[in-house]
Every structure is written in structure tokens, then in C-alpha cells.
C-alpha positions in Angstrom: 13.3 9.5 -5.8 10.4 9.0 -7.7 7.2 9.7 -5.0 3.9 9.4 -6.6 0.1 9.9 -5.4 -2.1 6.5 -5.1 -5.7 8.0 -6.3 -7.1 4.1 -6.4 -6.4 0.7 -6.7 -7.3 -2.4 -7.3 -6.6 -6.0 -5.8 -6.0 -9.0 -8.2 -6.2 -12.3 -7.1 -5.6 -14.7 -10.0 -7.1 -18.2 -9.8 -4.4 -19.9 -11.8 -0.2 -19.1 -11.3 -0.3 -15.7 -11.1 0.7 -14.4 -8.0 -1.7 -12.1 -5.9 -1.0 -8.1 -6.9 -2.6 -4.7 -6.0 -2.5 -2.4 -8.9 -1.8 1.5 -8.6 -3.5 4.3 -10.2 -3.1 8.1 -10.2 -5.6 10.3 -12.1 -6.8 7.2 -13.9 -3.5 6.3 -15.2 -1.5 2.9 -13.7 1.7 3.8 -11.9 2.6 0.5 -11.1 1.9 -2.8 -8.8 2.2 -4.6 -5.6 3.1 -7.9 -6.8 3.3 -10.9 -3.5 5.4 -13.8 -3.9 5.3 -16.7 -1.9 7.0 -16.8 1.3 10.4 -18.3 1.9 11.2 -17.2 -2.0 13.8 -14.9 -3.3 12.3 -11.6 -4.2 12.9 -10.2 -7.6 14.6 -6.3 -7.7 12.1 -4.1 -8.0 11.9 -2.3 -11.7 10.2 0.3 -13.3 8.9 -1.4 -16.8 7.4 1.0 -19.6 6.9 3.8 -17.1 5.0 1.4 -14.3 6.8 0.6 -11.2 6.6 -3.6 -9.8 7.5 -3.6 -6.0 7.8 -6.9 -4.7 6.7 -8.7 -1.4 6.3 -12.0 0.5 2.8 -13.0 0.6 2.7 -12.8 4.4 2.9 -8.7 3.9 -0.1 -8.7 1.8 -2.6 -8.1 5.1 -0.6 -5.4 6.5 -0.1 -3.2 3.0 -3.8 -3.9 2.0 -4.4 -2.4 5.9 -2.7 0.8 4.3 -4.9 1.5 2.0 -7.9 0.7 3.7 -7.3 2.6 6.9 -5.0 5.5 5.6 -6.4 8.7 4.3 -3.6 9.1 1.5 -0.5 7.2 0.1 2.1 7.7 -2.4 4.3 5.4 -4.3 8.2 6.0 -3.6 10.5 4.3 -6.1 14.2 5.4 -6.4 15.3 2.5 -8.5 16.4 -0.9 -8.8 19.2 -2.6 -6.9 20.8 -2.4 -3.4 20.6 0.8 -1.2 17.7 1.9 -3.2 14.1 2.3 -0.8 10.7 1.7 -2.3 7.4 1.3 -1.3 4.4 2.4 -0.5 4.3 5.7 2.2 1.6 7.5 4.2 1.6 11.1 4.5 2.4 12.6 7.9 -0.3 12.1 10.8 -0.2 13.6 14.3 0.9 11.2 16.5 -2.3 9.5 18.7 -4.8 11.1 16.3 -6.7 7.5 15.9 -6.8 6.5 19.4 -8.3 10.3 20.4 -10.9 9.4 17.4 -12.0 5.7 18.9 -12.1 7.5 22.3 -14.3 10.1 21.1 -16.3 8.0 19.3 -17.0 5.8 22.3 -17.7 9.2 24.2 -20.9 10.4 21.5 -22.0 6.3 21.4 -22.6 6.5 25.5 -23.8 10.1 25.4 -26.5 9.3 22.9 -27.8 5.8 24.4 -31.3 6.5 26.2 
């Protein structure tokens, strides 16, 4: 199982027949891409081509995946291999349960306290 930190990402939403993609980078080197195929279509097997991982998702998952990139402080690319029985994907780092809610509540208290 290969786990690689993702440092940067780029979104490529082509105006032609190429599916939307999120390109993944580590240390200024491309490490793979997430490819979003039409909803309901059969997804190709995840693969590694020329040292870069291709993971396939349905387009309906694009917003969920991009939200991870926007909201999480650290993400990794997990690639176990092609074919059944191999789990591949994007992995967050461990986090303390409820941190987001506590931070949101602290922000609300700070905003209330600072109002004249």
C-alpha cells in the first residue's frame, strides 16, 4: 500500500470531451489524478501509468472530493493496486472528534464579544 502526501492540486475542467480531473502533486512532482466520469457509467479500474496514479470517480462525487481539498489541512493519496480487493482513494489525517464544531463555536463567541 502506497501512501503519498498531497502538497498541491489543480482542477482541470475541459471544454471538450475530456472528463473533469483533479491533478495531484507532491514536492512539485505530479503523483496522479482523480478522474470524474459521467454518473451511471462503468468506471475503469484504478491504475498506475508511468508512475502516476489514476483514480476514477463518478461526477456526482466531485463536490465531496473538492470539499476535502478545500477544508482539510492535510491529505494523502492511497494506492493499493488495480482490481478488486484494493482500496484506493484520498485519505485525511487523524483528527480529534468535534474540533470543527468547537472552532466554529469559539469563532461565534469571539464575534459576539467583539461587537460594540
